[in-house]
N, C-alpha and C positions, 0 to 999 in steps of 0.2 A: 176451562180461561186461565187456571192459576198454571196449570202446566206450561202453557204456550209463554206465559212470560218467562218462566224460568228459564225457558231453552233458549229465548231470545238474549235475557242478560248474561246467562253462561256465554253465548256464544261471542258477546259484545267484550266481554271481560278477558278472554284470550289475545294476546298479543299476536301480531304476525312475527312468525319464525326468523324472516329476513330481518326484521327490525331489530331483534334483538341481537344479531351476531354483527351488526352494522358500525357499532363500536369498537368491537375486536377487528373487525376489517380495516378500519379509518388509522386504529393504531398501527396495525402492520404495514400500510401504506406509508404512513409517516415515518414510521424505522427505517424503510427500504429507500427513503430518499434524504435523511438526515444521516443515517449510518453507513447502510451497506453498499449504497451505490458511490458515495466518493470515494470508500476504502478498495472497490475494486478498480476505480480508476487509476487511483494510485498506484496499486499492483501493476494494472499494464503498463503504465510509464515506467515503474521498475525495471520490467522485462525488457522492455524497447530497450532501455538504457543500457541494459546489461549484456542484450545481443549484438548493441553497437560497439562493444568495449574491443580495445584495440592496443594493440604495440605502442608507447609512448605516451598514454593516456597518463596524467594525474589522477590518484585514486585515493580516495579517504574509507579505511574500512569501518566497519562497527564498532571494533575495539577503540578507534580512534589515529590508527597507525596512518600517517601517509607516506605515500610513495609511488612511484612510477613504472606501469607494466611494462615488465619486459620480454615475459612470452607467457604461453599456455602450454597445459599439461592433459592428459588423460581427455582427449577430445574435446578439450576448450573449458570442461567443468573446474578445473585449477589454473587460477590464476598466480603468475610468477612476479611477484613485486620486490623494485630493488629499493630500500629502505635509505641505504649507504652506500658506500663505497665497498666492494665487496661482501654488502650483506644483502640477500634476496630471501624471501619471505614466501612461501607458498598459502595460499588461500584459497578456500572454496570460493567460486565465484559469487556464490549469494551475500558472502560477508563484504563484498563492495557497497557502501551507501552511497558515495558520491564521486559523481566522473567531473573532475573540475576541467572547464579548457585549459590548454597546454601553456599559456602565458600567464594565466592566475595565481599558480602557486609560486613562479618566481617574483613576480612584482609585489607579492605581499611579501615573502622574504626578505626583498631589498628595502622595502621601504621599513621595516621592522630591524632591520640591519642599520639604517642611517639614523633612529631614535637613537 
C-alpha cells in the first residue's frame, strides 16, 4: 500500500510539460504583436513609397538633404537629386527617407521667407 501512495503522489507532482512552456509562448506572441508586426508594416509602406518614386518628387534623404528627383541611374537603384542650381547628387534609393507632395516643400519655403 505504501508503494501505491508513492506512485500516485509522484505522478501528481509532475506538471504538464505544455503548461511549463506556456509563459514563453505568451511572451513570444506579445513580442510579435508589439514589436515585429508594426516594424514589418512600416517596412512594407516604405518599400511601396520607394517603388512609387518618380521624377519631380520632392524628397528628404536620411542625411537630411532636401531636393527634387531629376532622374534615375543603374536600373533605378540610384536616384539623382537636384539640390540647387547646377548641383545634382546621386543617392542610393534606400537613402530616401521621405517623399513630400510636390506643393508642400515650396509652400513651407515661401512661409519661411515671409517671416
